[in-house]
C-alpha positions in Angstrom: 99.8 141.9 121.0 103.6 142.4 118.7 106.0 144.2 120.2 109.6 143.6 118.1 113.0 142.4 119.0 113.9 146.5 117.7 111.5 147.6 120.3 112.6 145.8 122.9 116.8 146.1 122.2 117.3 150.2 120.8 120.4 151.4 120.1 121.1 154.4 121.6 123.1 156.8 123.7 123.3 157.1 127.1 122.6 157.3 130.2 118.9 156.5 130.1 116.2 155.4 127.6 113.6 157.5 129.9 114.9 160.0 130.3 117.5 160.7 127.9 116.6 158.6 124.3 112.9 159.7 125.3 112.5 163.5 125.6 115.6 163.6 122.3 112.3 161.1 120.7 109.7 163.3 121.5 111.4 166.4 120.4 112.0 165.1 116.9 108.3 163.8 117.2 107.0 167.4 117.6 109.1 168.9 115.1 107.4 166.4 112.8 104.2 168.1 113.8 105.3 171.8 113.5 106.3 171.0 110.1 103.0 169.8 109.4 100.7 172.4 111.4 99.3 174.8 108.4 100.2 178.3 110.3 103.8 179.8 111.5 106.4 178.8 114.1 109.1 181.4 115.9 109.8 180.0 118.7 109.6 177.0 121.1 109.2 175.7 125.0 109.3 172.6 127.4 108.4 172.0 130.6 109.2 169.0 132.6 107.4 167.0 135.2 107.6 163.9 137.2 110.7 161.8 137.3 111.8 164.0 134.0 112.0 167.3 136.6 113.2 165.5 139.5 116.0 164.0 138.1 116.3 165.4 134.8 119.9 167.1 135.4 121.6 163.6 136.4 120.1 161.8 133.3 121.0 164.6 131.1 117.3 165.5 130.5 118.2 168.8 130.1 120.6 168.1 126.9 118.7 165.8 125.4 115.3 167.5 125.3 117.1 170.3 123.5 118.8 168.2 121.0 115.6 166.3 120.1 113.9 169.8 119.3 117.1 170.1 117.3 116.7 167.3 115.3 118.4 164.9 117.0 117.7 161.2 117.4 119.2 158.6 119.5 119.8 155.9 116.3 122.4 158.2 114.7 123.4 160.5 117.5 127.0 162.2 117.2 128.7 163.3 120.1 130.3 165.8 118.2 128.3 167.2 116.8 125.9 167.4 119.8 128.1 169.1 121.9 128.6 171.8 119.2 125.6 172.5 118.4 124.1 172.9 122.0 126.8 175.2 122.6 125.9 177.4 119.8 122.1 176.5 120.6 123.1 178.5 124.3 125.3 181.3 122.5 122.3 182.4 120.3 119.7 181.2 122.3 118.1 179.8 118.6 117.8 176.3 117.6 118.8 175.8 113.9 115.9 173.5 112.1 116.0 171.8 109.2 112.9 172.7 107.1 112.0 175.8 110.0 115.1 178.1 110.5 115.8 179.4 113.6 113.3 179.4 116.2 113.8 181.2 119.1 115.1 179.2 122.9 116.2 180.4 125.5 117.5 176.8 127.7 117.6 179.5 130.8 114.1 180.8 129.9 111.9 178.2 127.6 113.6 175.0 129.5 111.1 174.5 132.3 112.1 171.8 135.1 108.2 172.3 136.9 108.6 169.7 139.7 104.7 170.5 141.2 103.1 169.6 138.1 103.0 165.7 137.9 101.3 164.9 134.8 98.2 162.1 135.3 99.5 159.8 132.2 102.8 158.9 133.7 105.7 160.4 136.4 108.2 160.8 132.3 106.2 163.6 131.9 107.1 166.7 129.3 105.1 169.2 127.5 106.5 170.8 124.2 105.0 174.4 123.1 105.5 175.9 119.7 104.9 180.2 120.1 104.4 183.3 117.2 106.3 185.9 116.8 103.9 187.2 120.0 105.7 184.5 122.3 102.3 182.6 122.5 101.7 179.2 123.0 99.9 177.7 119.4 101.0 174.3 119.3 101.5 172.0 122.8 101.7 168.8 123.1 101.9 166.1 125.8 104.7 163.3 125.8 105.0 160.7 128.0 108.5 158.7 128.3 107.3 155.4 129.1 110.5 153.5 129.4 113.3 151.6 127.3 113.3 154.4 124.7 108.6 154.5 123.9 107.4 157.5 123.5 103.7 158.4 124.0 101.4 161.0 122.9 98.5 161.9 125.9 96.1 160.9 123.2 98.5 157.9 122.5 98.6 156.5 125.8 94.1 157.5 126.6 94.4 154.8 123.9 95.4 151.5 125.7 98.5 149.9 126.3 98.1 147.8 123.0 97.9 150.5 120.4 99.6 148.0 118.1 97.4 148.2 114.4 99.2 145.9 112.3 98.1 143.0 110.3 97.7 139.9 113.0 100.5 137.4 113.1 101.1 134.2 113.9 101.2 133.9 117.2 99.8 136.9 119.5 100.7 135.7 122.9 99.4 137.9 125.8 100.6 136.7 128.6 103.4 133.7 129.6 100.3 131.2 129.9 99.3 131.4 126.0 102.9 131.6 124.9 102.9 127.9 126.3 100.0 126.8 125.1 101.0 128.2 121.6 104.5 126.4 121.2 103.2 123.5 122.9 100.6 123.4 120.3 102.3 124.7 117.2 105.6 122.6 119.1 107.7 125.4 118.2 110.2 126.8 121.1 109.3 131.1 122.0 112.5 132.0 119.8 110.4 130.4 116.6 107.4 131.7 117.8 109.0 135.3 117.9 110.5 134.6 114.6 107.6 134.3 112.4 106.2 136.7 114.1 108.8 139.2 113.1 109.1 137.8 109.2 105.3 138.4 108.9 106.3 142.4 109.3 108.8 142.6 107.9 111.6 139.8 106.5 114.2 137.1 107.2 117.2 138.7 106.0 116.5 142.0 107.1 116.2 140.2 111.2 119.0 138.3 110.4 120.9 142.0 109.7 119.1 143.7 112.5 119.8 141.1 115.5 123.8 141.3 114.1 123.9 145.1 114.0 122.4 144.5 117.7 125.0 142.7 119.0 127.5 144.2 117.3 126.7 147.2 119.2 126.5 145.5 122.4 129.2 143.7 122.5 131.3 146.8 121.2 129.8 148.4 124.5 131.6 145.6 126.2 134.4 145.9 124.6 134.6 149.8 125.1 134.0 149.5 128.2 136.8 146.9 129.2 139.2 149.4 128.2 138.7 152.8 129.0 138.9 153.9 132.3 138.9 157.4 134.2 136.8 159.3 136.4 132.6 159.3 135.2 131.1 162.7 134.8 128.2 164.5 136.7 130.0 165.0 139.9 130.0 162.1 142.0 133.7 161.2 141.1 132.6 157.7 140.5 136.0 155.8 138.5 135.4 153.4 136.1 136.0 149.9 138.0 135.4 147.2 134.8 139.3 147.8 133.1 141.2 147.3 136.4 138.6 143.9 136.9 139.2 143.3 133.7 142.9 143.4 133.4 143.7 141.4 136.7 141.0 138.4 135.6 143.0 138.0 132.5 146.7 137.9 135.0 145.0 135.6 136.6 143.5 132.9 133.6 144.9 129.5 133.6 146.6 130.4 137.1 145.4 126.9 139.2 144.1 128.9 142.3 141.5 130.2 141.1 137.9 129.9 143.5 135.0 128.8 141.4 132.6 132.0 142.8 135.4 133.9 140.5 133.2 133.3 137.2 130.9 135.7 139.2 133.1 138.3 138.9 133.8 137.8 134.7 129.6 137.9 134.6 129.8 140.8 136.7 132.6 143.1 134.9 130.9 142.2 131.1 128.1 144.2 133.1 129.7 146.7 134.4 131.4 147.8 131.0 128.7 148.4 129.3 127.0 150.3 132.5 130.2 152.7 132.9 129.8 153.4 129.0 126.7 154.1 129.4 126.7 156.5 132.4 129.6 158.4 130.3 127.4 159.2 127.0 127.9 156.2 125.3 126.4 154.0 122.8 124.6 151.2 124.2 121.7 149.1 123.2 118.3 149.4 125.5 117.4 145.9 127.2 115.1 146.3 127.9 116.1 149.9 129.2 119.4 152.0 128.9 119.9 151.5 133.4 119.2 148.1 133.3 121.6 147.8 129.8 124.5 145.6 130.9 122.8 142.5 131.6 121.7 140.7 128.2 125.0 141.6 127.4 126.8 140.4 129.9 125.2 137.2 129.9 125.3 136.5 126.3 129.0 137.2 127.0 129.7 135.4 129.2 128.1 132.3 127.5 129.8 133.2 124.4 133.1 133.3 126.6 133.0 130.4 129.5 130.0 128.3 128.3 131.7 125.1 126.5 129.8 124.4 122.7 128.5 127.9 122.3 128.4 129.9 119.2 127.4 133.5 117.9 125.0 131.3 115.9 122.3 131.3 118.4 122.6 135.1 119.3 119.7 135.7 117.5 117.4 132.5 119.7 118.8 134.5 122.4 117.4 137.9 121.9 114.7 136.4 120.1 113.6 134.5 123.5 114.8 137.4 126.1 112.3 140.1 123.3 109.8 137.7 124.0 109.8 138.0 127.6 110.4 141.5 128.3 107.8 142.6 125.5 105.0 140.3 128.4 106.6 143.0 130.6 106.1 145.9 129.2 102.7 144.6 128.2 101.3 143.6 131.6 103.2 145.8 134.2 106.6 148.3 133.5 109.7 148.5 132.6 110.0 151.6 133.9 111.9 152.7 137.2 109.5 155.6 137.8 106.9 153.7 137.4 107.7 150.6 139.2 111.0 150.8 140.9 114.3 149.4 139.4 112.5 146.2 139.7 111.1 146.9 136.7 114.4 147.8 134.5 117.2 145.9 136.3 114.5 143.1 137.3 113.1 142.7 133.6 116.5 142.4 132.2 117.1 139.8 134.5 114.4 137.9 133.5 115.6 138.4 129.7 118.6 137.5 130.2 117.9 134.3 131.8 115.1 133.1 129.6 117.7 134.0 126.6 120.3 131.8 128.1 117.7 128.8 128.8 117.1 128.7 125.4 120.2 128.3 123.8 121.6 126.1 126.6 118.9 123.3 125.6 115.4 124.6 127.9 112.3 123.8 127.0 109.3 126.8 126.7 108.3 125.5 130.5 112.4 125.7 131.8 112.3 129.0 130.1 109.3 130.2 131.7 110.7 129.3 134.6 114.1 130.7 134.6 112.5 134.2 133.5 109.8 134.1 137.1 112.8 133.0 138.9 114.9 136.4 137.7 112.4 138.4 137.7 110.8 137.3 141.6 113.8 137.6 143.6 114.1 141.6 142.1 110.2 142.4 143.6 110.6 145.2 145.1 113.9 146.7 144.1 113.6 150.3 144.6 114.7 153.3 142.3 117.2 155.6 144.1 120.3 157.3 142.0 121.8 158.9 143.7 122.2 162.6 142.7 120.6 161.9 139.7 123.0 159.9 138.1 123.0 156.6 137.0 126.1 155.4 138.3 125.3 154.2 142.5 124.1 152.3 142.5 123.1 151.7 139.2 125.7 149.9 137.2 126.8 147.0 140.3 123.2 146.2 139.8 123.9 145.4 136.2 126.6 142.9 137.4 124.7 141.3 140.6 121.2 141.2 137.9 123.2 139.5 135.3 125.0 136.6 138.2 120.5 136.5 138.9 120.1 135.5 135.6 122.7 132.7 135.0 121.7 131.2 138.2 118.2 131.5 137.3 118.7 130.0 134.2 120.5 126.7 134.9 118.8 126.3 138.3 115.3 126.2 135.7 117.4 123.7 133.5 118.0 121.7 136.4 113.9 120.7 136.7 110.7 119.7 134.6 109.7 123.2 134.0 106.8 122.8 136.3 106.9 125.4 139.4 104.7 126.6 141.6 104.7 130.7 140.7 103.8 131.3 137.0 106.0 133.9 135.2 102.3 135.7 134.9 101.4 135.6 138.4 105.0 137.4 139.7 104.5 140.1 137.0 101.5 141.2 138.2 103.1 141.2 141.4 105.6 143.2 140.1 102.9 145.8 138.5 101.2 145.9 141.8 104.3 146.6 144.2 105.5 149.3 141.4 101.6 150.9 142.0 102.2 151.2 145.8 105.6 151.7 146.1 106.5 155.2 147.5 107.4 158.3 144.6 109.8 158.8 146.8 111.7 155.2 145.7 111.1 155.2 141.8 114.0 157.1 140.3 112.7 160.7 142.0 116.4 160.3 144.0 113.7 162.0 146.9 114.3 158.4 148.9 116.7 155.9 149.7 120.4 155.7 148.8 119.4 159.0 146.9 119.5 160.6 150.6 121.3 158.8 153.0 124.6 158.9 150.8 126.6 162.3 150.1 126.2 163.0 146.9 128.6 166.5 146.1 
């Protein structure tokens, strides 16, 4: 089993990896299918199902689907250009596509929110269709956005979870138990094993440059969030808080009267900054999703800014370790809020961040596995119930608390010897089972929980 660090950490656009980035990716993939088809296409249609329908507007799924069909991709997204293209599509009822010309598409008619027909593969489902001159469907594909920006066709999903068909990697662990066994046998750290796997599929230079770019985007997102105020879009009129909190913390710095627990405010404010940027549709890095994008960068920034001896030279070790844990969660359970609730998003992110912090603080592989388990265990059962379908309430604060839990989990693990009662594998399986048993109202549909008990207009 191999999931690259750049699968877990993707540069993209807010507010949602599964509801925004995924549909955009699906649209671009469908265009490639059309280009390879032997017949002429004159129009496009799309239908959204399950969670993509129920919370699609709040997550900008409608916009992302249209932009994907217009050739936009998350990693190269240009917001100003996107707004101009969307306005033109609504005005002309056509989508201009490179190599295909202007294809008929009236958003109010050809983009359907189907609340009544869930598709069997995953809660985040969409159907993209191409039509001929008579308006008949001549090409159709079902796509599932399975979390973290990962997109699978119906056939790919049916082929199984492990679809990696590349060459073997040196340390192909599929479970935490295998990971620890391989670490003991090889004498390598988790990050070193992950590094070897990455280099076997690429190069050391590409890995270093990619990691540097990932942290650059993460850190820039924090900085933007710490210096921007105002009201977030979407209608809830949620006020950005990161700048005000950060300004107050800066003013208090050096005062002997500050309580020790104020460090939690620093950890939280870094996460709030990222998720406010995400909610505003800014550039973020999935970690492992957009809805949980603040946890990992917040913990790294806390470590760099507040922990003696921290150095940017070890960010690669942090992210490689975090990606190893994230890969185990994705492979054996889920990172999708629509599939398993927020335990799969913020819970997974906290486990990844705890593992990364434990690693750069000198933890053994056993202590790192323990840190990840502690963080995930104490998110079990967390629902995904976004008010008005927006990635704002309670999502933004949850990232702050997830980052605090990650730091606490790493600290607890470092106080022990790595021996503990609940294995990480058992915790991941428990999360999978809990997600399976969770009512659909609490899995990113905004039909239960805070979404129905808090006035949202």
